[in-house]
C-alpha angles and dihedrals in degrees: 000000000000089000091055091052092049092046092050093048090051091051091049092049090047092051092046090047091049091051092049090046093050090047092049093047091048090050090050091048091052093047089048092051092049092048090051091051091050092048093050089049092051091045092050093048094048091051091048091050092053091048098043106038108085113251086232089072098050120087122194097266091051093049089048092052093047095050093046091049093051092048089049093050091049089052091050093048091051090046096050097034135022122306110246128197091230094057092045089053091048092049090051093050090049092051088057092047091049091053090050092048094048089058094047122112122236111268100178097126092053093043096047093051090063131080118243116237097238110132102148125077090215091053090048091051092049094050090046089053091050091051089054090048090051089053090060091045094053090052089055092047092053091049091049090046092239087132127017120254092249090055091048091053091054089051093050090051091052092049089055088053089051092054089055096044094053093064094041096051094041094054091044094051092044087051092052091049091050091049090053089051090049091243097143103173096050088046091052092051091052094046092052090048090051091051090050093052091047093054089052093048117114087225098046089127089068094047099068094122091051090048091052091049093049093049091050092050092046091051093047093046093049089049091051091050092049090051091047090051091049091048091048092047091048090049091051092048091049090049092051091047090049089050093051091049090051091049091051092049092049091048091050091050091049090051092051090046092052091050092054091045090054 
């Protein structure tokens, strides 16, 4: 009898243990699946950021951070999920790109003296969102020791510069498009906004050529608007004068007509 009780107890314990083990394994499977989804999402967003953000905005420390982070995410994806040939090739390509970037010379002066090609508000919003996303990613990378704290500080500084440059370049390009379309008033508004953003920029000392160009365009546009107003006023005056002459002619004719009728 005792042996049956012991046997029954063992069977019960085995079943309970099996249920707990199955539940544990299922929980781990779900956690692993969620982690893999998050990793793929981060990998996709980092790749999009590298593709979408104008190269003009990316200094060498920021490029190094982005490449290292993408390589790290690829490794984690392959660790959690299955290793794929495509990701392996991508990782190898990025390793070569990283080595080349590490040996690059700083080109900030040349980059900052150029205008960024952002002429669409939707594109500007997307680039701004990516810059904010990169800010969160660099904080993670510093905490995980992927990049040193000093490196992270340089990246954060460059991300702040990017946020200022987006508005500046967008307003400049919108103003240029308006000028080409002969829409002087909208162009003047965008040029003045661009100048205001430039003067508030943390790197305004490196944007002297842009400031000179903006001031020149503002001056020319204002001059064009003044000339247009004068021309419009003159045309209105001529029209009024012509109208008065016509009225005097009509009145003289009516007077002559009345004399003959009498």
